[in-house]
N, C-alpha and C positions, 0 to 999 in steps of 0.2 A: 504494500500500500504506500510506503514511503517513496518507492520508485515511481509509482503511478502519480503521486502528488508532485514529484519533481518535474514530471513532464506536463502535468495538467495546469499547474499554477504558474503564472508569469514570475520572472525573476524578482521584481521588486516586492513581492508579497513577503511580509515579515515572518520571523520565526514564531511570534505569537499567533499569527493567523494560520501558519502551517500546523502548529500544535492543535489548534481548534479544528482545522480542516481534517486532520487525522482522526480525531475523535468523531467528527460528523460522519466521515466516510465509513468508519468501522461500526458505528452505531445505527446507520441508516437502515430503514426498512426497505422492502422491495420497491415500493413506489418512490423511494428517494426522500422520505421524511425522516428527520432526526430531531430528537429533543435532548438538549444538553442542559442538565439541571445546574442550578446555582452552586450546589455543594461541590460538584465536579470542577466547575470553573474556579471556585475559591481554592480548592486543593491544588489546582495547577497554577495558582497565582495569576489568573487571567480574568477575574471577575469584574474588574473596575473600569474597563475601557471599552467603548464601542468601536474603537479604531480597527481592531483585527476583523471584526464582523463587517465593517464598511469596506475593508480591503477585499474580502472574499466576495462581497456583493459587486464591487466595482470590477473585479476580475470575471464576473458573471459565472462564478462557480456555484453560488448558492443564492437564495433569496430568503430573507427573514419573513416569517409568517405573522400576520396580524394575530393579536391575542385571541380573537373570537374564532379563529380557524384552528388553533392549536389545542393540544391536550396537556400543555405544560403546567407544571406546578408553579406557584408564584416565584419569581426570580429566575426562572429558567428561560432558555431560548429555544424556540422551535423554528426549524428551517426546512426548506425543500432544496435538495441538491439538483443543480441544473445540468450537470455533465452526465450524460447517459452512460459514458464509459465506466463510471464508478460502479455500476451494477454488474459489470463483467469481470471485476477483479476477484482474484482468489484471496482468501478462503471463503467458505460458506458462512452464512449469517451467524450461526452459533459460534463458530471459530472466530469470526470477526469480533463478536462481543467479548469473548475471552481475551483476544488481542488488545481490545480497547482498554480493558481493565489492567492488563499487563503494562501497556504503554503509560497509563496514568501512574501506576506504581513506580515505574522507572523514573519518571520526571519529578516525582514527589519524594524521592528518597531524601533523608535528612541532609546529606552532603550537597545535594543539588538544589534543594528547595529555594534557597536564597539567590541562586545564580540567575543571570539574565537569560531570557528565553533562548537566545542563540546558543548558549552553552548547554542548556537543557536539551534542546533539539539535537545538538551534536552528540551529547551523551546517549540519547535515545537511539540515534542512528548507528553509533558504534556498537551499542549493546545488541541491536537488532542484527547487525552483521557478525557479531561475535559467535553466534551459533548458526550453523547451516546444516543442510542435509548431509554434507560430507564431513562434518565434524566441527571442531572449534577453529575459529579464524580470528586472527588479530591483525588483519590488513584489509584495506579497501582501496580502490582506485581513487586518488585524490579528486579527480574531476567529478566522479560520481558523488562523492561526499559534498563537494562544493555545490553541485546542482540540487541535491536533496535538501541541504540546509540553506540554500540561496545566499551563500557567503562568497566574498572574494578571499584570496589567500591570506591577506593580513588579518582579516576578521576571523577566519578559521583558526589561524595560529593563536590569536588571542583567546578564542573559546577553548582550544585544546590546553593552553597554558593554565586557564582557570580550572579545568578539570584535573590537571596535575596538582594545582595548589590545594584543592579540596580532597585530594587522594581518590578521586573517582577513576583515574587511570594513573599508572606509575610513570610512564614515559611515552613519548611519541617522536617519530622521525619520519622524514619523507625520503624514500630511496631516490638518489639522484639519477639513476638509470631508468627505472620503470615509472617513477613518480608516484608509486603506491605509498599510501600512508600506513605506517606500522605503529601499533601501540601495544603497551603491556598493561594488563589489568593489575591493580594493586595486589600485593602478596595476600593469599588467603581469601581472595574475593570469590564470590559465587555469582556469576552473571545469571540473570533469569534466562532459562533456556526455552524461550519462545520467540519466534521470528515474526516480525510484522513488515519486513521489507519484501 
């Protein structure tokens, strides 16, 4: 789903909006309706600004539903996803809901909670790539990571340095030949073994 969003959302869409879009895409019903409750937004530190929602509307990726059309609880947000391609993404709905909860737990870990959204999205992307069907992985193509997080190289480096500072990752380097990003998880860490990319 992270790869889908990297292609579906224009480059200027912020990390905050991308974190919201991921939850919307993973929680959407078959007709493309999603309700994101206020508690989820508060937990992800995304509850206080309409700007990310406006970005997603301006990108024509979703539209906010009027209160009288939604089944939302007070303080939640109901949306209709406008990109039909989101319905054809794997996995199935039940697995998507599981992945949505997993993604929320990753970005709300104590060491990440206070970081800017760019660093939290980077941590989520690295964690999603850490486990794959072929086993454990601690590298990713830098260009792919840049597209997924909508960052330039200097902002990606700053986000990665923040992750090192809070011990979410131990180290990171970019291979000068392949330009792949390699990172090491901190000693004794147990990355959640569910993939949302």
